[in-house]
C-alpha positions in Angstrom: -67.5 5.9 55.0 -68.7 8.3 52.9 -66.7 11.0 51.0 -67.9 14.5 52.1 -66.7 16.2 49.0 -69.1 16.5 46.2 -68.8 16.1 42.4 -69.3 20.2 42.8 -66.5 20.5 44.8 -63.0 22.0 43.7 -59.7 22.7 44.4 -58.9 26.4 45.8 -56.1 27.2 43.6 -54.4 30.3 42.9 -54.6 33.3 45.3 -57.6 32.0 47.0 -55.5 29.0 47.9 -53.3 31.6 50.0 -56.1 33.0 52.3 -55.8 30.4 55.0 -51.9 31.7 55.1 -52.9 35.4 55.8 -55.7 34.3 58.1 -52.7 32.5 59.9 -50.1 35.2 59.6 -53.0 37.8 60.8 -54.0 35.5 63.4 -50.2 35.7 65.2 -49.7 39.2 64.1 -53.4 40.1 66.5 -51.8 38.1 69.3 -49.0 40.2 69.4 -51.0 43.5 68.7 -53.7 43.1 70.7 -51.6 42.2 73.5 -49.9 45.6 73.1 -53.0 47.5 72.7 -54.4 45.7 75.8 -51.8 46.6 77.8 -51.0 50.2 76.9 -54.9 50.9 76.9 -56.0 49.1 80.0 -53.1 47.5 82.2 -50.6 50.2 82.6 -53.4 53.1 83.3 -54.5 54.1 86.7 -58.2 53.3 87.0 -57.7 50.7 83.9 -58.9 53.1 81.1 -57.7 56.0 79.6 -59.5 59.4 79.2 -59.6 61.1 76.1 -57.0 63.2 76.4 -54.9 60.6 77.5 -55.7 58.5 74.7 -54.6 61.2 72.1 -51.1 61.6 74.0 -51.0 57.9 73.7 -52.1 57.8 70.3 -49.9 60.7 69.3 -46.7 58.7 69.9 -47.6 55.1 68.6 -49.8 56.1 65.6 -48.2 53.5 62.9 -48.9 50.7 65.6 -52.4 50.9 66.1 -53.0 51.9 62.3 -51.2 48.5 61.8 -53.3 46.7 64.2 -56.5 48.2 62.3 -55.3 46.5 59.1 -54.2 43.7 60.8 -57.6 42.9 62.6 -59.8 44.2 59.4 -58.4 41.5 57.4 -58.0 38.6 59.8 -61.8 39.4 60.2 -62.8 39.2 56.7 -60.6 36.6 55.7 -62.5 34.7 58.3 -66.0 35.6 56.9 -64.7 34.4 53.3 -63.3 31.4 54.6 -66.3 30.2 56.4 -68.6 31.5 53.4 -66.1 29.3 50.9 -66.9 26.2 52.8 -70.5 26.5 51.9 -69.5 26.1 48.4 -69.9 28.8 46.7 -70.2 28.7 42.9 -67.0 30.8 41.0 -69.2 33.4 40.7 -70.6 33.9 44.0 -67.2 33.3 45.1 -65.9 36.1 42.8 -68.3 38.8 44.0 -67.8 37.5 47.9 -64.8 38.7 47.3 -65.3 41.9 45.5 -68.0 42.8 48.4 -65.6 42.1 51.3 -62.9 44.1 49.7 -65.5 47.1 49.5 -66.3 46.2 53.3 -62.5 46.0 54.1 -61.5 49.5 52.3 -64.8 51.3 53.9 -63.8 50.2 57.3 -59.9 51.0 56.5 -60.8 54.3 55.4 -63.1 54.9 58.4 -60.4 53.8 60.9 -58.1 56.0 59.2 -60.3 59.2 59.5 -61.0 58.6 62.9 -57.3 58.2 63.9 -56.5 61.4 62.2 -59.7 63.3 63.7 -58.4 62.0 67.3 -54.9 63.1 66.8 -55.8 66.7 65.3 -58.6 67.1 68.0 -57.5 70.3 70.0 -56.4 69.1 73.1 
């Protein structure tokens, strides 16, 4: 049987080796947070969907939970993209650059999500 590891493969150590742990932690958190989000926005609302005013009233009461959901889903998604890319056998320099780009994408995504949440909360009713 042929070994699938090549001579260019290197073990992941340090902070990068904990990526799978964070992927699992955020995955478990997503089960809980996405479940709450779906129930609150779709299953307990007459007609199955909140209008803007109802969403605004709901968000005012639980915005920390929705912000946590945003953070967790962003981290989980980008950790998944990083894991798939690392399976391609990137060089150390490419891996470092990928990590930097994904941090940038994550920060931009979170800033946009925080801004959008703030705009919804402060929009005149």
